[in-house]
PAZAPA-4460 file (N, C-alpha, C; in steps of 0.05 Angstrom, whole numbers, plus 32768, in hexadecimal, padded with zeros to 4 digits):
% residues 231
    n_x    n_y    n_z   ca_x   ca_y   ca_z    c_x    c_y    c_z   seq   type   mol
   7F9B   85C2   7D2F   7FAD   85C7   7D14   7F9F   85B5   7CFC     1      X     A
   7F9E   859C   7D0C   7F92   858E   7CF7   7F75   8593   7CF0     2      X     A
   7F66   859E   7D06   7F45   85A0   7D04   7F40   85B8   7CF3     3      X     A
   7F56   85C7   7CF0   7F4F   85E0   7CDA   7F56   85D8   7CBB     4      X     A
   7F63   85C0   7CBF   7F67   85AC   7CA1   7F58   859B   7C98     5      X     A
   7F52   8587   7CA9   7F3B   856F   7CA7   7F24   857D   7CA6     6      X     A
   7F16   856D   7C95   7EFB   856D   7C93   7EE4   8552   7CA9     7      X     A
   7EF0   853C   7CA2   7EEB   8525   7CAF   7F04   8512   7CAD     8      X     A
   7F01   84F6   7CBE   7F0F   84E2   7CBA   7F01   84CD   7CBF     9      X     A
   7F03   84B8   7CA4   7EF8   84A0   7CA8   7F07   8486   7CB3    10      X     A
   7F01   8477   7CC6   7F13   8467   7CCC   7F03   8444   7CCC    11      X     A
   7F15   8439   7CBC   7F09   8421   7CBF   7F28   840D   7CC2    12      X     A
   7F1B   83F0   7CD9   7F2C   83E8   7CDC   7F28   83C5   7CCD    13      X     A
   7F43   83C1   7CCF   7F44   83A0   7CC1   7F50   8395   7CD9    14      X     A
   7F44   8386   7CE6   7F4C   837A   7CFF   7F5F   8361   7CF4    15      X     A
   7F4E   8352   7CE1   7F64   8336   7CDA   7F7B   8344   7CC8    16      X     A
   7F83   835A   7CC0   7F9A   835F   7CB1   7FA7   8370   7CCA    17      X     A
   7FA0   8378   7CDF   7FAE   8385   7CF5   7FB4   83A1   7CE7    18      X     A
   7F9F   83AE   7CD8   7F9F   83C8   7CCE   7F8B   83D5   7CD2    19      X     A
   7F95   83F1   7CD2   7F7E   8408   7CD7   7F7A   841E   7CBC    20      X     A
   7F64   841E   7CAD   7F6B   842F   7C92   7F55   8448   7C9D    21      X     A
   7F68   845C   7C96   7F5C   847D   7C9A   7F5E   848D   7C7E    22      X     A
   7F43   8494   7C78   7F3A   84A6   7C68   7F3A   84BA   7C72    23      X     A
   7F46   84D0   7C6F   7F45   84F2   7C71   7F40   8506   7C58    24      X     A
   7F2B   8512   7C62   7F1F   8528   7C4D   7F2B   8544   7C59    25      X     A
   7F37   854A   7C47   7F40   8567   7C4A   7F30   8582   7C40    26      X     A
   7F35   8591   7C51   7F22   85A8   7C47   7F2C   85B2   7C2F    27      X     A
   7F1B   85B5   7C1C   7F22   85BB   7BFD   7F16   859D   7BEB    28      X     A
   7F12   858B   7BFC   7F04   8574   7BED   7F18   855F   7BE8    29      X     A
   7F36   8560   7BF0   7F46   854B   7BE5   7F45   853B   7BFA    30      X     A
   7F4D   8520   7BEE   7F4C   8505   7C03   7F67   84F8   7C07    31      X     A
   7F73   84F1   7C1A   7F86   84DC   7C1D   7F80   84C6   7C30    32      X     A
   7F8C   84B5   7C2E   7F88   8499   7C3D   7F9F   848E   7C40    33      X     A
   7F9D   8485   7C5E   7FB9   8480   7C6E   7FB0   8468   7C7E    34      X     A
   7FC8   844C   7C7C   7FC6   8436   7C8B   7FDA   8433   7CA3    35      X     A
   7FCA   842F   7CB0   7FDD   8433   7CCF   7FD8   8411   7CDA    36      X     A
   7FED   8404   7CE0   7FF1   83E2   7CEA   7FE8   83EA   7D02    37      X     A
   7FDD   83D3   7D08   7FD1   83D0   7D2A   7FE5   83C3   7D35    38      X     A
   7FE2   83BF   7D55   7FF6   83B3   7D65   7FEB   8395   7D64    39      X     A
   7FFB   837C   7D5F   7FF2   8365   7D64   7FE9   8362   7D7C    40      X     A
   7FD2   8352   7D82   7FCC   834A   7DA0   7FDE   8335   7DAC    41      X     A
   7FE5   8339   7DC0   7FFD   8328   7DCE   7FED   830C   7DDB    42      X     A
   7FF9   82F5   7DCF   7FED   82DE   7DD9   7FEA   82DA   7DF9    43      X     A
   7FDF   82CB   7E0A   7FE3   82CB   7E21   7FF5   82B9   7E22    44      X     A
   8000   82C1   7E3D   801B   82B3   7E40   8017   8294   7E49    45      X     A
   8030   8281   7E42   802D   8267   7E42   802F   825D   7E61    46      X     A
   8022   8253   7E67   8021   824C   7E86   8019   822D   7E8F    47      X     A
   8024   8222   7E9F   801E   8201   7EA6   7FFF   8206   7EB5    48      X     A
   7FEE   81F2   7EB0   7FCE   81F7   7EB7   7FD0   81F4   7ED5    49      X     A
   7FC0   8205   7EE3   7FB7   820F   7EFA   7FB7   81F2   7F09    50      X     A
   7FAB   81E0   7EFB   7FA2   81C7   7F11   7FB9   81BB   7F18    51      X     A
   7FD2   81C2   7F04   7FEC   81B4   7F0C   7FFC   81BA   7F19    52      X     A
   7FFA   81DA   7F1C   8004   81E9   7F2F   7FFF   81E0   7F49    53      X     A
   7FDE   81E1   7F4D   7FD1   81D6   7F67   7FE0   81BD   7F71    54      X     A
   7FE2   81AB   7F5E   7FE3   8191   7F62   8007   8193   7F6E    55      X     A
   8019   81A9   7F61   8032   81A3   7F6A   8034   81AB   7F85    56      X     A
   8023   81C2   7F8B   8029   81CD   7FA4   801F   81B9   7FB8    57      X     A
   800D   81A6   7FB5   8007   818F   7FC5   801B   8178   7FCC    58      X     A
   8028   8170   7FB8   803E   815C   7FB0   8059   8165   7FC3    59      X     A
   8060   817E   7FB8   8078   8188   7FC5   807A   8183   7FE0    60      X     A
   8066   8182   7FEA   8066   8187   8012   806C   8169   8011    61      X     A
   806F   8157   8000   8071   813A   8006   8088   812A   7FF6    62      X     A
   808D   8136   7FE1   809D   8121   7FCC   80B5   8133   7FC3    63      X     A
   80CB   812C   7FBF   80DE   8137   7FAC   80D1   813D   7F8D    64      X     A
   80EA   814C   7F83   80D9   8151   7F64   80DE   8136   7F52    65      X     A
   80F6   812B   7F59   80F0   8112   7F49   80D7   80FE   7F48    66      X     A
   80D0   80F8   7F5E   80BA   80F3   7F6B   80A2   80FE   7F5F    67      X     A
   80A1   811A   7F5F   8087   8129   7F54   8085   812A   7F33    68      X     A
   809E   8124   7F29   80A0   8126   7F0A   8092   810C   7F02    69      X     A
   809A   80F5   7F12   8093   80DA   7F07   8073   80DE   7F0A    70      X     A
   8064   80E5   7F26   8047   80E9   7F2B   803A   80FA   7F12    71      X     A
   8041   810F   7F0C   8032   8124   7EF6   8039   8113   7EDA    72      X     A
   804C   810C   7ED2   804A   80F9   7EB9   8039   80E0   7EBA    73      X     A
   8033   80D6   7ED2   8022   80BD   7ED3   8007   80C7   7EC8    74      X     A
   8002   80DA   7ECE   7FE8   80E4   7ED0   7FE1   80F6   7EB4    75      X     A
   7FF9   80F4   7EA8   7FFB   8104   7E88   7FF8   811C   7E8D    76      X     A
   8000   812B   7E9E   800E   8147   7E99   8022   8154   7E92    77      X     A
   8023   8164   7E8D   803C   816F   7E79   8041   818C   7E82    78      X     A
   8057   8198   7E75   8063   81B9   7E79   804D   81CC   7E6E    79      X     A
   8050   81DE   7E72   8042   81F1   7E5E   804C   81F0   7E40    80      X     A
   8064   81E6   7E3C   8068   81E1   7E1A   805C   81CA   7E13    81      X     A
   8056   81B5   7E23   804F   8198   7E1D   8064   8186   7E1F    82      X     A
   8075   8190   7E35   808D   817A   7E38   8085   816B   7E52    83      X     A
   8091   8151   7E4E   8090   8142   7E6B   809B   8147   7E80    84      X     A
   8095   8147   7E98   80A6   8150   7EAE   80BF   8144   7EB5    85      X     A
   80D4   8151   7EBE   80EC   8148   7ECB   80ED   8154   7EE5    86      X     A
   80FE   814B   7EF5   8104   8154   7F11   810F   8176   7F0D    87      X     A
   8125   817A   7EFA   812B   8196   7EF7   8111   81A6   7EEB    88      X     A
   80FE   819E   7ED8   80E7   81AA   7ECF   80D2   81AF   7EE5    89      X     A
   80D2   819D   7EFB   80C1   81A3   7F16   80CF   81B6   7F2A    90      X     A
   80EA   81B6   7F2A   80EF   81C6   7F37   80F3   81E1   7F2E    91      X     A
   80F7   81E0   7F0E   80EE   8201   7F00   80DA   8209   7F09    92      X     A
   80C0   81F7   7F08   80A2   81FE   7F0E   80A2   820D   7F29    93      X     A
   80AD   81F9   7F3D   80AF   8202   7F5A   80BA   821D   7F5E    94      X     A
   80CD   8222   7F52   80E2   823E   7F59   80CD   8252   7F52    95      X     A
   80BF   8251   7F33   80B5   8266   7F2E   809C   826D   7F39    96      X     A
   808D   8259   7F45   806F   825A   7F56   8081   825D   7F73    97      X     A
   8095   825C   7F7A   8099   8261   7F95   808F   8251   7FA8    98      X     A
   8096   8235   7F9F   808D   821D   7FB0   80A4   820B   7FC2    99      X     A
   80A3   820E   7FD9   80B8   8201   7FE5   80BD   81E4   7FDE   100      X     A
   80D6   81D9   7FDE   80DB   81C1   7FD7   80DA   81AB   7FED   101      X     A
   80DA   818E   7FE9   80D1   817F   7FFD   80E4   817D   8012   102      X     A
   80E5   817F   802B   80F1   817B   803F   80F0   8163   8055   103      X     A
   80FE   814D   8050   80F5   8131   805A   80F9   8136   807D   104      X     A
   80E6   8133   8089   80E7   8137   80A6   80F4   8122   80BA   105      X     A
   8105   8126   80C8   811C   8111   80DB   8107   80FB   80EA   106      X     A
   80F3   810D   80F5   80E4   80F9   8104   80C5   80FB   80FB   107      X     A
   80BB   80E1   80F8   809D   80E2   80F2   808B   80E0   810B   108      X     A
   8077   80F0   810B   8065   80F0   811B   804D   80D5   811A   109      X     A
   8049   80D3   813C   802E   80BE   8134   801A   80C8   8128   110      X     A
   800C   80B4   8117   7FF2   80BD   8106   7FFE   80CA   80E9   111      X     A
   8013   80D2   80E6   8014   80DC   80D4   8022   80C7   80B8   112      X     A
   8019   80D4   80A5   801F   80C1   8089   8038   80C3   8083   113      X     A
   803E   80AA   807B   8059   80A3   806C   8057   8092   8057   114      X     A
   806D   8091   8046   8074   8079   8034   8070   8060   803A   115      X     A
   806C   804C   802A   8064   802F   8033   8085   8027   803A   116      X     A
   8096   802B   8032   80B4   8028   8035   80B8   802F   8057   117      X     A
   80B4   804D   8058   80B7   8055   8075   80A1   8042   8087   118      X     A
   808B   8040   807D   8076   8038   8092   8083   8019   809A   119      X     A
   808D   8008   8086   8094   7FED   808B   80AE   7FEF   809F   120      X     A
   80BC   8004   809C   80CE   8000   80AE   80C6   8008   80CA   121      X     A
   80B0   8016   80CD   80AA   8022   80E6   8098   8005   80F4   122      X     A
   808C   7FF8   80E3   807E   7FDC   80E8   808E   7FC6   80F0   123      X     A
   80AA   7FC5   80E2   80BF   7FAF   80E8   80B0   7F99   80D4   124      X     A
   80AE   7FA2   80BF   80A2   7F91   80A9   80A9   7F90   808C   125      X     A
   80AB   7F81   8079   80B2   7F84   805F   809E   7F9B   804C   126      X     A
   80AC   7FAB   8040   8097   7FBC   802D   8087   7FAB   801C   127      X     A
   808F   7F91   800E   8079   7F81   8009   8066   7F7D   8011   128      X     A
   8068   7F6C   802F   8055   7F6A   8041   803B   7F84   803F   129      X     A
   804A   7F98   8045   8035   7FAF   8049   8026   7FB7   802D   130      X     A
   8034   7FB8   801A   802B   7FB3   7FFB   8014   7F9F   7FF9   131      X     A
   8014   7F8A   8002   8005   7F71   8003   7FEC   7F7E   800F   132      X     A
   7FF1   7F89   8028   7FD9   7F86   803F   7FC6   7F9F   8035   133      X     A
   7FDF   7FB5   8025   7FC8   7FC5   8019   7FB2   7FBF   8002   134      X     A
   7FC1   7FAF   7FEA   7FB3   7FA0   7FDF   7F95   7F8F   7FE8   135      X     A
   7F9D   7F85   7FFB   7F88   7F7B   8008   7F72   7F84   8013   136      X     A
   7F76   7F9F   801A   7F67   7FAE   802B   7F65   7FAB   8046   137      X     A
   7F7B   7F9A   804F   7F7B   7F99   8069   7F85   7FB5   807C   138      X     A
   7F93   7FC1   806F   7F9F   7FD9   8077   7F8F   7FF2   8060   139      X     A
   7F90   8009   806C   7F85   801E   8052   7FA4   802F   8052   140      X     A
   7FA0   8038   803C   7FB4   804C   8031   7FA7   8068   8025   141      X     A
   7FBB   8079   8022   7FB5   8097   8018   7FC3   809C   8002   142      X     A
   7FB8   80A9   7FEB   7FC2   80B5   7FDA   7FBB   80D4   7FD4   143      X     A
   7FD2   80E2   7FD1   7FCE   8100   7FCF   7FC0   8104   7FB6   144      X     A
   7FC2   80F1   7F9B   7FB6   80F9   7F85   7FC4   80DA   7F6F   145      X     A
   7FAE   80D4   7F5F   7FAD   80BA   7F52   7FD0   80BB   7F46   146      X     A
   7FD9   80A1   7F49   7FF5   80A3   7F3F   800F   80A5   7F59   147      X     A
   7FFF   80B2   7F68   8015   80B4   7F82   8017   80A0   7F90   148      X     A
   8034   809D   7F9C   8036   8087   7FA8   801D   808B   7FC3   149      X     A
   8017   806F   7FCB   8009   8067   7FE5   8015   8074   7FFF   150      X     A
   8009   807D   8010   8010   8084   8026   8001   8077   8043   151      X     A
   8013   806E   8052   8007   8063   8065   8008   8073   8083   152      X     A
   7FF0   8075   8091   7FEE   8086   80A9   7FF6   8070   80BC   153      X     A
   800B   8072   80D0   8011   8060   80E2   800B   806F   80FB   154      X     A
   7FF6   805A   810D   7FEC   8064   8127   7FE8   8046   8136   155      X     A
   7FDE   8049   814E   7FDA   8037   8162   7FCD   801E   8157   156      X     A
   7FB8   8024   8149   7FA6   8017   8137   7FB5   8002   8126   157      X     A
   7FC6   800C   8113   7FCB   8002   80FD   7FE0   7FEC   810D   158      X     A
   7FF5   7FF5   8124   800C   7FE6   812B   7FFC   7FCB   8135   159      X     A
   7FDF   7FD4   8145   7FD7   7FBC   8156   7FCD   7FA4   813E   160      X     A
   7FD2   7FAA   8128   7FC6   7F97   8111   7FE1   7F7F   810E   161      X     A
   7FF7   7F8A   810A   800E   7F80   810A   801E   7F6C   8128   162      X     A
   801D   7F55   8121   8022   7F47   8144   8036   7F2D   8139   163      X     A
   8045   7F29   814A   805C   7F18   8149   804A   7EFB   8144   164      X     A
   8037   7EF5   8159   802A   7EDF   815C   800C   7EE4   815A   165      X     A
   7FF9   7ED0   814F   7FDF   7ED4   814E   7FD1   7ED8   8165   166      X     A
   7FC5   7EE1   8177   7FB3   7EE0   818E   7F9D   7ECA   8190   167      X     A
   7F97   7EC3   81A5   7F85   7EAA   81A8   7F6B   7EAD   8196   168      X     A
   7F5F   7EA2   818C   7F48   7EA0   817D   7F45   7EAB   8163   169      X     A
   7F67   7EB2   815B   7F63   7EB8   8140   7F70   7EA1   812F   170      X     A
   7F67   7E9A   8115   7F6B   7E85   8103   7F7D   7E94   80E4   171      X     A
   7F86   7E7C   80D9   7F89   7E7D   80B9   7F79   7E8A   80AD   172      X     A
   7F7B   7E96   8098   7F6B   7E9D   8082   7F58   7E88   8073   173      X     A
   7F6B   7E78   806B   7F56   7E5B   8064   7F40   7E4F   8076   174      X     A
   7F4E   7E4E   808F   7F3F   7E47   80A2   7F23   7E55   80A8   175      X     A
   7F29   7E6D   80A3   7F0F   7E85   80AC   7EFC   7E77   8099   176      X     A
   7F0A   7E7E   807E   7EF5   7E7B   8062   7EE6   7E61   806C   177      X     A
   7EF4   7E4D   8075   7EDC   7E2E   8078   7ECF   7E36   808D   178      X     A
   7ED2   7E45   80A1   7EBF   7E49   80BA   7EA7   7E5A   80B0   179      X     A
   7EAC   7E6D   80A4   7E9B   7E7F   80A0   7E93   7E7E   8081   180      X     A
   7E93   7E6C   8072   7E8F   7E5F   805C   7E85   7E7E   804A   181      X     A
   7EA3   7E87   8045   7EA3   7E9F   802E   7EC1   7EA0   8026   182      X     A
   7EC0   7EAF   8016   7EDA   7EAD   8005   7EEE   7EBF   8014   183      X     A
   7F07   7EC3   800B   7F1C   7ED1   8015   7F13   7EF5   8011   184      X     A
   7F0A   7EF9   7FF9   7F02   7F0D   7FF3   7EEB   7F1E   800B   185      X     A
   7ED3   7F08   800C   7EC8   7F15   8024   7ED1   7F17   803A   186      X     A
   7EE6   7F0B   8042   7EF0   7F08   8061   7EFC   7F1F   8062   187      X     A
   7F0C   7F2C   804C   7F19   7F43   8049   7F0D   7F5F   8049   188      X     A
   7EEF   7F57   803D   7EE0   7F6F   803A   7ED1   7F78   8056   189      X     A
   7ECE   7F5D   8067   7EBD   7F60   8085   7ED5   7F6E   8091   190      X     A
   7EEF   7F63   8094   7F04   7F76   80A1   7F08   7F91   809B   191      X     A
   7F07   7F9A   8086   7F06   7FB7   8079   7EF1   7FC5   8085   192      X     A
   7EDA   7FBB   8087   7EC2   7FC3   808C   7EC0   7FC4   80B2   193      X     A
   7ED2   7FB9   80C0   7ECD   7FB2   80DB   7EC6   7F9F   80E7   194      X     A
   7EB5   7F92   80D5   7EA3   7F73   80DD   7EB3   7F5F   80EA   195      X     A
   7ED1   7F5B   80E3   7EDE   7F4B   80E8   7EFB   7F52   80F4   196      X     A
   7F03   7F4D   8107   7F1E   7F4F   8116   7F37   7F3E   80FF   197      X     A
   7F4D   7F4C   80FF   7F60   7F3E   80EF   7F7E   7F4B   80FA   198      X     A
   7F96   7F38   80FB   7FA6   7F3F   8101   7FBC   7F35   80E5   199      X     A
   7FD4   7F40   80E5   7FE7   7F33   80D5   8003   7F2B   80E5   200      X     A
   800B   7F11   80E0   801D   7F07   80F7   802E   7F10   80DB   201      X     A
   804D   7F1C   80E8   8063   7F1D   80DA   8080   7F15   80E0   202      X     A
   8078   7EFA   80F3   808D   7EE8   80FE   8086   7ED1   80FC   203      X     A
   80A2   7EC0   80FB   809C   7E9C   80FA   8095   7E9A   80DE   204      X     A
   8098   7E7F   80DB   808C   7E71   80BD   8073   7E78   80B7   205      X     A
   805E   7E74   80CA   8047   7E7D   80C2   8039   7E9C   80BF   206      X     A
   8048   7EA7   80AA   803A   7EC9   80AB   801F   7ECA   809D   207      X     A
   8013   7EDB   80A3   7FFD   7EE2   808E   7FE8   7EEB   80A2   208      X     A
   7FD2   7EEE   8098   7FB8   7EFA   809F   7FAA   7EE8   80B3   209      X     A
   7FA5   7EF2   80CC   7F90   7EDB   80D9   7F7D   7EEC   80E4   210      X     A
   7F66   7EDC   80E9   7F46   7EE9   80E5   7F3B   7EDA   8104   211      X     A
   7F30   7EEB   8110   7F23   7EE8   8127   7F07   7EE2   8121   212      X     A
   7F00   7ECA   811D   7EE6   7EBA   8119   7ED5   7EBA   8135   213      X     A
   7EBF   7ECA   8129   7EAC   7ECC   813F   7EA0   7EAB   814F   214      X     A
   7E9B   7EB0   8164   7E8F   7E92   816F   7E76   7E8F   8168   215      X     A
   7E6F   7E77   815D   7E50   7E77   8151   7E3E   7E64   8169   216      X     A
   7E2B   7E78   8169   7E16   7E69   8183   7E0C   7E4C   8177   217      X     A
   7E0F   7E3B   818C   7E02   7E23   8182   7DE5   7E23   8179   218      X     A
   7DE0   7E16   816E   7DC5   7E10   8159   7DB2   7DFF   8173   219      X     A
   7D99   7E12   8175   7D8A   7E01   8185   7D74   7DEB   8179   220      X     A
   7D7B   7DED   8159   7D6B   7DDC   8151   7D7D   7DC2   8141   221      X     A
   7D98   7DC0   8153   7DAE   7DAD   814A   7DA1   7D93   814A   222      X     A
   7DA0   7D7F   8137   7D92   7D61   813A   7DAC   7D55   814A   223      X     A
   7DBE   7D5C   814A   7DD1   7D4D   815A   7DD0   7D4D   8178   224      X     A
   7DC5   7D68   817D   7DC3   7D6F   819E   7DB1   7D5F   81A2   225      X     A
   7DB1   7D57   81C2   7DA4   7D45   81D1   7D95   7D56   81E8   226      X     A
   7D78   7D5B   81E2   7D6B   7D68   81F5   7D64   7D57   820F   227      X     A
   7D6B   7D64   8227   7D62   7D55   8240   7D49   7D45   8241   228      X     A
   7D40   7D35   8247   7D24   7D27   824E   7D11   7D20   8239   229      X     A
   7D27   7D21   821C   7D19   7D19   81FE   7D22   7CFD   81FD   230      X     A
   7D14   7CED   81F3   7D1F   7CD3   81EB   7D25   7CCE   81CD   231      X     A
***
């Protein structure tokens, strides 16, 4: 019907005004102008950053929502609307993305990572002692992400480093420094690299790290050494 009445239609789109302007030329020479509003484009939905969601999946396997909120806040992460994280907001985000909540295990398997507090109980020492050993590099720790609590992997090798009394040939740190002629930090670095053996005595009055100082071969050119047959 319209094709028999119209000669042509001119369309001009004004995107900044969300408007389409139509010029209709009817048979017989008459013109009509019509403005048709265009639908506004829908903004992309607001959502939490993908890397934050990925990190949440990893953290949820090890920590409750309260702990996760603290970790995310220490890293400067925010919710989709720019708010800091709380336990409730972490819980809501988990629920939305169908991420299971943390379920503490009743028993810890050998070789499994655990918090410093649990690791200290397993080793029979104070958490503060384990913190010092970690800071000194005497033992190794693991972090899921920067700002997350340190976790300690309990195994036979780690247990062997904590003893009630020092084995024969192990001396206190200051004596090891004098015998080796190096600083405490250098000794700890050598322990970390496996160049020196060390244990931590956790019983008695003289607690602390003990170092096994390698036996030094006698100097063949020691001027004090008397060589048989030399006057």
